[in-house]
N, C-alpha and C positions, 0 to 999 in steps of 0.2 A: 535213226539218231546216233550220234557219237559222243558220248559224254566222256571227256578226258580229265583224268584227276592224277596227281603224284602223291604216291604214299610210302611210308616208311612201315617196314615190319619187323616184329621180334618173334622169331619163329614163325608160326602161321597166323599170330595175331597182328593186327593192325596196332602201330604204335604211334601215340600223339603225345610227345613230351617237349614241347619247344624250349629251348635254352633262352636265356635273356638276349643274347645275340640274334637268335631266331624271331624273338618277339620284335626287336627292331626291324629287321629286314624281311621276315616272312619265312613260314617253316616249309622247305622244300623236300619234298619225298625223293626217294632212290629210285622208285620204280614208277613207271609211267602206265596207268591202267586206262582201258577204252571200255566203257560199260562193264567195269569191275573185272576185266580180264588183263592180265599182262602178257604183253608181246603178241597182241592177237592177230589173225589174217582173215581176210574175206575173200571169197571167190566171185570174180565179176565177169560179165559177158563183155564183148565188143560193143559198147553202148553208152548210153547216159544215165547217171545217178545223181539222185538228189540227196545230200547228206545235210543232216542238222547239226550242227557243232555246238557244243555247250562246254565252255571251261568252268569245270566244278572243282578246280584245286583251291586250297586255302590260299596260295599266294602267288603260284607261278604263273607267268605270262608266256604265251606261246607265241611264236612267229611261223605259222603254219604255212607249208608248202608242200609239193611233191616233189619227190626226189629226182625226177628228170626234168624239173624245171618246167613243165607244161603248164599253160594257163587253164584257170578255173573261172567259173563267174559267181559272184556274189549276188543272190537274188533276195536276200532279206537279213534283217538284224534284229535287236533286241525286241523292236515293238511290231514286226511283221515285214510284209515285202517292201522293196525298195521301189522307187517310181519306174526304174529301168535297170537292168543287169549292167553289172560293173566287171570287166573283165581284168584279172590279177594274176601275178604268179606268186604272191603270198598275202597273208592278212594276219595282222596281230589281234590275239585274243587274249583278254584279262579275266580273271577271275569274275564269274557272273555274267560275262558277256556271250551272246549267242550269234552265230553266223549260218545263214542258210545259204548252201552253195550246190551249184551244178557242176560236174565232173564228165567229161567225155573220155571213154576208154577206147573208143572205136579204132583210133588210129594204131593202137598197140598191138603187137602180134601175139597170137595164142601162146601160152606159156611165159610171157613177160610178167616180170614181177617189178612193183614200183611201191614206194613207201610214202606214207603220210609223216613228214618230218617237221622237226622245229628248227628254224635257223638260227644262227648266232645273230644277236642284235644288240649287244652292249659289252664292251671290254672293261667296263668300269664298274657295273652292279654285279653283285654276287650270282644273280641269274643273268641268262642270256650271253654268257661267254663260251657256250659250246653248243654244236649242233648235235640232234639226237633222232633216233626213229621211233615213231609212236605206233604205227601199225604197218601192215603189209596188205595190198592188193594183188591178187594174181589173176591174170585174165585167163580163162580156161574154157571158154566156148564162143562161138559167134553170138552175134545179137540180132534180134529179128525186127524190131521196132525202129520206125524212123522218127526223128524228133527235131525240130527247130527251135532255138532258144527264141522266146518272145521278145520282141522289142520294147513292149510296154507292160509292166506288171501291176501298178495301182497308181492312184492320184495322191500325192502328198501335198497338202496345202501349206504353202510356206507361211511361217509366223513371222512378220515383219517387225524389225525393231522398234519401229515408231509406234507400235501397239503396247510397247512396254511402260509401266508404271514405276518400275523401280529396280535398281541394278544393286545386287548384293555381292559383296566381295568375300571369299573365304581363303585365308592363308593355311594351305595344308602342309607347309614346309616345316613348320617349327615344332621342334621337341621341348618338353618342359621338364623341370624336375633334376634329378642326378646331383652328383655330388652329395652334399650333406642332406639333400631332399630325397635320397632314395633312388630307385631306378628311374630312368628317364621315361616319359611317356609322350606317347603321340597324341596330336590335338588337332582342332580345328578353331582358329583364330584364337589361339593360345590358351584354350579350355579345353580339358578333357571330359568326357561324357558324364552328364547328371541327369538320373531318369526323372528326377523332379523339377527340372529347370527347363523353361521354354526358351529356344535361344532365338526363334524367328518366328513372327507371325505375319501370315499372307493373307490377303483377301481373296474368298472363293470367286472364281470366275475371272481373275485378273492375270495379265501376262507380267512376267518378270524375266530379267537376265540375271544370270548367276555365273560368277567367275571363280574357279578353281586356279590358284595360284602357287605352282610347286617351283616357281622360278630359281628360289634359292635352295631348293631341297635334294636330297642325295638319295630318297627312296621312291620306289614306284608306287603310285597311288590310284587304283581304279575306283572312281568316286561313283555312288549309286545313292540315287533318290527314290524313296518310296512313294506311291500314289500318285505319280505323274509320269507321264512320258515327255521327252524334251527333243529338241533340235539342236545339233551342234552347229554354233555360229563360225568358230574360227578356232584355231590353235596358234599362239604365238610363242616364238622359240622352239628349242628342240627340233622336232620332225617339221614343225612350221607349216602343216598342211592336213586337211581331214583325210581319212582313209576311206575306203569303199562303203564299209559298214555305218560309218558316220553321216551318210547321206540319207538315212532313213531315220525312223522314230528310235530313241534309245532311252534307258533307263540307267545305264551304266556306261561311263567314259573313261577311257585310260589316260592320265596324265603322268608322262613320264618326268624325271628330274629335268630343271630348266626349260619346263613349259608351263604356259597358262593357257586354259581352256575356257571359252565362254559359251554358254548355252542359254537356249530362250525356251521358254514353256508357259502354258495357259494353264492355271491349276482349276480342277473339276469344281463343280458346285456343291459335291459333298464335303462336310467338315470333319474335322478330328484333328488328332495330333498324330504325326508320322516323324520318320527319321530320315537323316541322310548320313552316310558313313562310307568308309573306306571298305571296299569289298575284300581287302586283304584281311582274312580273319584275325591274325595276330594284332594288326594295327587297329582293327575295330575293337578287339577285347581289351586293348590296351589305352582305350579312351577315345579313338578317332571317330567320334560320332555326334550328332547334335540332334536335338528335337526340333521340330518347326509344326506351327499350327495353323491350320487352314480355318 
Protein backbone atom coordinates (compact mmCIF):
# COMPACT_ATOMS: atom_id res chain seq x y z
CA UNK A 1 0.00 0.00 0.00
CA UNK A 2 1.14 3.53 -0.86
CA UNK A 3 -0.83 6.18 1.03
CA UNK A 4 0.03 9.57 -0.46
CA UNK A 5 -0.52 12.76 1.54
CA UNK A 6 0.74 16.32 1.39
CA UNK A 7 1.44 17.98 4.74
CA UNK A 8 2.73 21.21 6.24
CA UNK A 9 5.00 21.27 9.27
CA UNK A 10 5.74 23.80 11.99
CA UNK A 11 9.05 22.54 13.33
CA UNK A 12 8.50 18.84 13.96
CA UNK A 13 4.71 19.17 14.37
CA UNK A 14 2.04 18.86 11.71
CA UNK A 15 0.43 22.21 10.93
CA UNK A 16 -3.17 22.52 9.78
CA UNK A 17 -4.28 26.15 9.64
CA UNK A 18 -5.97 26.87 6.31
CA UNK A 19 -6.40 30.51 5.31
CA UNK A 20 -9.64 31.81 3.79
CA UNK A 21 -8.02 31.37 0.37
CA UNK A 22 -7.07 27.75 1.16
CA UNK A 23 -10.64 27.06 2.24
CA UNK A 24 -11.76 28.20 -1.21
CA UNK A 25 -9.19 26.18 -3.19
CA UNK A 26 -7.98 23.48 -0.79
CA UNK A 27 -5.13 23.27 1.69
CA UNK A 28 -1.92 22.20 -0.07
CA UNK A 29 0.99 20.81 1.90
CA UNK A 30 4.67 21.58 1.22
CA UNK A 31 5.90 18.01 1.77
CA UNK A 32 4.65 14.87 0.06
CA UNK A 33 4.55 11.85 2.37
CA UNK A 34 4.12 8.18 1.45
CA UNK A 35 3.00 5.97 4.33
CA UNK A 36 3.98 8.82 6.63
CA UNK A 37 7.53 9.18 5.28
CA UNK A 38 8.95 12.17 3.39
CA UNK A 39 11.07 11.41 0.30
CA UNK A 40 10.87 7.61 0.70
CA UNK A 41 12.64 4.99 -1.37
CA UNK A 42 11.96 1.31 -1.99
CA UNK A 43 14.37 -1.38 -3.17
CA UNK A 44 12.77 -3.58 -5.81
CA UNK A 45 13.79 -6.61 -7.86
CA UNK A 46 13.62 -6.97 -11.64
CA UNK A 47 10.04 -8.16 -11.65
CA UNK A 48 6.36 -7.37 -11.10
CA UNK A 49 4.91 -5.45 -8.14
CA UNK A 50 1.34 -4.77 -7.12
CA UNK A 51 0.91 -1.31 -5.61
CA UNK A 52 -2.32 -0.24 -3.92
CA UNK A 53 -2.56 3.55 -4.12
CA UNK A 54 -4.68 5.79 -1.91
CA UNK A 55 -4.82 9.56 -2.15
CA UNK A 56 -5.09 10.53 1.51
CA UNK A 57 -4.51 14.25 0.95
CA UNK A 58 -7.04 16.81 2.09
CA UNK A 59 -7.27 18.53 -1.31
CA UNK A 60 -4.34 17.76 -3.63
CA UNK A 61 -5.00 15.84 -6.85
CA UNK A 62 -2.12 13.83 -8.34
CA UNK A 63 -1.52 12.83 -11.95
CA UNK A 64 0.61 9.80 -11.15
CA UNK A 65 3.23 8.44 -13.54
CA UNK A 66 6.68 6.85 -13.57
CA UNK A 67 9.59 9.16 -14.34
CA UNK A 68 10.83 7.10 -17.30
CA UNK A 69 7.37 7.18 -18.91
CA UNK A 70 6.89 3.41 -18.88
CA UNK A 71 3.46 1.84 -18.89
CA UNK A 72 1.79 0.25 -15.90
CA UNK A 73 -1.49 -1.63 -15.55
CA UNK A 74 -4.59 -0.48 -13.68
CA UNK A 75 -6.30 -3.55 -12.23
CA UNK A 76 -8.63 -2.04 -9.61
CA UNK A 77 -10.34 1.11 -8.38
CA UNK A 78 -12.37 2.19 -5.33
CA UNK A 79 -14.73 -0.78 -5.35
CA UNK A 80 -12.40 -3.62 -6.33
CA UNK A 81 -10.99 -5.23 -9.45
CA UNK A 82 -11.73 -4.00 -12.97
CA UNK A 83 -13.16 -6.41 -15.53
CA UNK A 84 -9.82 -6.37 -17.37
CA UNK A 85 -6.46 -4.61 -16.95
CA UNK A 86 -6.00 -1.15 -18.48
CA UNK A 87 -2.53 -0.13 -19.68
CA UNK A 88 -1.69 3.53 -19.01
CA UNK A 89 1.30 5.83 -18.57
CA UNK A 90 -0.46 8.04 -16.00
CA UNK A 91 -3.56 8.08 -13.81
CA UNK A 92 -5.25 10.96 -11.99
CA UNK A 93 -6.08 10.29 -8.34
CA UNK A 94 -8.19 12.69 -6.27
CA UNK A 95 -8.58 12.73 -2.47
CA UNK A 96 -10.37 9.56 -1.38
CA UNK A 97 -9.80 7.70 -4.66
CA UNK A 98 -7.94 4.39 -4.82
CA UNK A 99 -6.10 2.66 -7.64
CA UNK A 100 -4.69 -0.86 -7.71
CA UNK A 101 -1.77 -1.12 -10.18
CA UNK A 102 0.81 -3.58 -11.52
CA UNK A 103 4.31 -2.34 -12.36
CA UNK A 104 6.95 -4.38 -14.18
CA UNK A 105 10.54 -3.45 -13.27
CA UNK A 106 12.06 -6.42 -15.15
CA UNK A 107 13.26 -4.36 -18.15
CA UNK A 108 15.34 -2.04 -15.95
CA UNK A 109 19.04 -2.57 -15.28
CA UNK A 110 20.25 -3.33 -11.77
CA UNK A 111 21.18 -0.02 -10.19
CA UNK A 112 18.53 1.91 -12.16
CA UNK A 113 16.47 4.44 -10.20
CA UNK A 114 13.04 5.69 -11.26
CA UNK A 115 10.49 7.82 -9.46
CA UNK A 116 6.77 7.84 -8.87
CA UNK A 117 5.93 11.39 -9.93
CA UNK A 118 2.96 13.69 -10.32
CA UNK A 119 2.72 15.35 -13.74
CA UNK A 120 1.57 18.87 -14.54
CA UNK A 121 -2.10 18.84 -15.45
CA UNK A 122 -3.39 22.42 -15.18
CA UNK A 123 -1.94 25.86 -15.83
CA UNK A 124 -4.99 27.61 -14.41
CA UNK A 125 -5.64 25.96 -11.05
CA UNK A 126 -3.44 26.55 -7.99
CA UNK A 127 -2.54 22.86 -8.08
CA UNK A 128 -1.41 20.96 -11.13
CA UNK A 129 0.98 23.68 -12.31
CA UNK A 130 4.16 21.76 -11.55
CA UNK A 131 5.55 18.25 -11.68
CA UNK A 132 7.28 16.73 -8.66
CA UNK A 133 8.69 13.44 -7.40
CA UNK A 134 6.83 11.44 -4.75
CA UNK A 135 9.04 8.42 -4.07
CA UNK A 136 12.03 6.54 -5.53
CA UNK A 137 12.29 2.92 -6.66
CA UNK A 138 15.78 1.42 -7.01
CA UNK A 139 16.28 -1.88 -8.82
CA UNK A 140 18.95 -3.69 -6.80
CA UNK A 141 18.55 -7.41 -7.60
CA UNK A 142 17.32 -9.95 -10.13
CA UNK A 143 13.80 -11.30 -9.94
CA UNK A 144 13.07 -14.99 -9.72
CA UNK A 145 9.35 -15.29 -10.41
CA UNK A 146 7.65 -15.22 -13.81
CA UNK A 147 4.27 -13.53 -14.14
CA UNK A 148 1.73 -12.87 -16.87
CA UNK A 149 -0.91 -10.18 -16.51
CA UNK A 150 -4.37 -11.82 -16.56
CA UNK A 151 -6.62 -10.89 -19.47
CA UNK A 152 -9.71 -11.02 -17.22
CA UNK A 153 -9.97 -9.96 -13.58
CA UNK A 154 -13.62 -9.93 -12.54
CA UNK A 155 -17.16 -9.70 -13.84
CA UNK A 156 -18.79 -6.28 -13.66
CA UNK A 157 -22.48 -6.26 -14.53
CA UNK A 158 -23.36 -3.05 -16.34
CA UNK A 159 -26.21 -1.03 -14.85
CA UNK A 160 -28.29 0.02 -17.84
CA UNK A 161 -29.73 3.54 -18.00
CA UNK A 162 -33.13 2.07 -18.86
CA UNK A 163 -33.35 0.74 -15.28
CA UNK A 164 -33.11 4.24 -13.77
CA UNK A 165 -36.28 5.57 -12.15
CA UNK A 166 -34.98 9.09 -11.56
CA UNK A 167 -32.24 11.53 -12.57
CA UNK A 168 -30.94 14.01 -9.99
CA UNK A 169 -28.80 17.02 -10.92
CA UNK A 170 -26.33 18.59 -8.52
CA UNK A 171 -24.81 22.01 -9.18
CA UNK A 172 -21.37 21.85 -7.57
CA UNK A 173 -19.99 25.05 -9.12
CA UNK A 174 -21.82 27.70 -7.13
CA UNK A 175 -20.36 29.65 -4.21
CA UNK A 176 -22.78 31.49 -1.93
CA UNK A 177 -22.49 34.38 0.52
CA UNK A 178 -19.62 36.84 0.47
CA UNK A 179 -19.69 40.62 0.41
CA UNK A 180 -21.95 41.72 3.28
CA UNK A 181 -22.86 38.07 3.95
CA UNK A 182 -19.40 37.20 5.25
CA UNK A 183 -17.05 34.58 3.87
CA UNK A 184 -18.18 32.75 0.75
CA UNK A 185 -19.28 29.16 1.24
CA UNK A 186 -19.19 26.10 -0.96
CA UNK A 187 -22.55 24.53 -1.66
CA UNK A 188 -24.43 21.85 -3.56
CA UNK A 189 -27.49 23.11 -5.44
CA UNK A 190 -27.01 26.50 -3.80
CA UNK A 191 -27.30 25.25 -0.20
CA UNK A 192 -24.59 24.68 2.41
CA UNK A 193 -24.79 21.58 4.62
CA UNK A 194 -27.42 21.40 7.35
CA UNK A 195 -27.18 18.38 9.66
CA UNK A 196 -30.93 18.44 10.31
CA UNK A 197 -32.07 18.79 6.70
CA UNK A 198 -32.78 15.84 4.39
CA UNK A 199 -31.99 17.02 0.88
CA UNK A 200 -32.79 13.90 -1.15
CA UNK A 201 -34.96 10.83 -0.54
CA UNK A 202 -34.40 7.65 -2.56
CA UNK A 203 -36.19 4.33 -2.53
CA UNK A 204 -34.21 1.30 -1.34
CA UNK A 205 -33.41 -1.12 -4.14
CA UNK A 206 -34.03 1.36 -6.98
CA UNK A 207 -31.62 2.67 -9.60
CA UNK A 208 -30.95 6.37 -10.23
CA UNK A 209 -28.71 8.56 -12.38
CA UNK A 210 -26.91 11.42 -10.61
CA UNK A 211 -25.24 14.28 -12.47
CA UNK A 212 -22.54 16.42 -10.87
CA UNK A 213 -22.27 19.67 -12.84
CA UNK A 214 -19.07 21.71 -12.56
CA UNK A 215 -19.32 23.23 -16.04
CA UNK A 216 -19.32 26.80 -14.70
CA UNK A 217 -16.95 26.13 -11.80
CA UNK A 218 -13.37 27.19 -11.13
CA UNK A 219 -12.49 24.62 -8.45
CA UNK A 220 -11.67 20.90 -8.50
CA UNK A 221 -14.31 18.73 -6.80
CA UNK A 222 -13.88 14.99 -6.06
CA UNK A 223 -17.44 13.95 -5.27
CA UNK A 224 -18.03 11.08 -2.83
CA UNK A 225 -21.26 9.23 -2.04
CA UNK A 226 -21.63 7.22 1.17
CA UNK A 227 -23.49 3.92 1.35
CA UNK A 228 -23.38 2.93 -2.32
CA UNK A 229 -20.99 2.09 -5.16
CA UNK A 230 -21.67 3.52 -8.60
CA UNK A 231 -20.65 3.23 -12.23
CA UNK A 232 -19.53 6.27 -14.22
CA UNK A 233 -21.61 6.72 -17.37
CA UNK A 234 -19.89 9.66 -19.05
CA UNK A 235 -17.90 12.86 -18.62
CA UNK A 236 -19.06 15.88 -20.62
CA UNK A 237 -16.66 18.77 -21.24
CA UNK A 238 -13.12 19.10 -19.91
CA UNK A 239 -11.33 15.76 -20.38
CA UNK A 240 -14.52 14.55 -22.08
CA UNK A 241 -13.84 10.86 -21.42
CA UNK A 242 -13.63 8.24 -18.71
CA UNK A 243 -10.22 7.27 -17.33
CA UNK A 244 -9.09 3.70 -16.56
CA UNK A 245 -10.18 3.58 -12.91
CA UNK A 246 -13.65 4.80 -13.88
CA UNK A 247 -14.31 1.55 -15.74
CA UNK A 248 -14.87 -0.23 -12.41
CA UNK A 249 -16.94 0.28 -9.27
CA UNK A 250 -16.46 3.70 -7.70
CA UNK A 251 -17.53 5.70 -4.66
CA UNK A 252 -15.55 8.87 -5.49
CA UNK A 253 -15.33 10.64 -8.85
CA UNK A 254 -13.19 13.59 -9.90
CA UNK A 255 -15.06 16.48 -11.52
CA UNK A 256 -12.68 19.10 -12.90
CA UNK A 257 -13.69 22.69 -13.76
CA UNK A 258 -15.68 22.73 -16.99
CA UNK A 259 -16.89 19.14 -16.56
CA UNK A 260 -20.18 17.37 -15.90
CA UNK A 261 -20.09 13.72 -14.81
CA UNK A 262 -23.05 11.32 -14.93
CA UNK A 263 -23.22 8.30 -12.59
CA UNK A 264 -25.62 5.41 -12.21
CA UNK A 265 -26.19 3.41 -9.01
CA UNK A 266 -28.58 0.92 -7.47
CA UNK A 267 -29.28 1.72 -3.84
CA UNK A 268 -29.02 -1.13 -1.33
CA UNK A 269 -31.95 -2.58 0.57
CA UNK A 270 -30.81 -1.25 3.94
CA UNK A 271 -32.22 2.10 4.95
CA UNK A 272 -30.91 5.14 6.76
CA UNK A 273 -29.46 8.60 6.29
CA UNK A 274 -26.20 9.06 4.37
CA UNK A 275 -24.18 11.94 2.97
CA UNK A 276 -22.73 12.95 -0.35
CA UNK A 277 -19.94 15.51 -0.31
CA UNK A 278 -16.85 16.93 -1.92
CA UNK A 279 -13.80 14.95 -0.76
CA UNK A 280 -11.75 18.15 -0.63
CA UNK A 281 -11.73 18.47 3.17
CA UNK A 282 -11.84 22.27 3.15
CA UNK A 283 -14.76 22.37 0.71
CA UNK A 284 -16.64 19.77 2.77
CA UNK A 285 -16.05 21.64 6.04
CA UNK A 286 -17.14 24.85 4.32
CA UNK A 287 -20.58 23.43 3.51
CA UNK A 288 -20.21 21.24 0.41
CA UNK A 289 -22.24 18.27 1.66
CA UNK A 290 -25.85 17.04 1.56
CA UNK A 291 -27.90 14.44 3.41
CA UNK A 292 -29.81 11.80 1.52
CA UNK A 293 -32.19 9.26 3.00
CA UNK A 294 -32.80 5.75 1.74
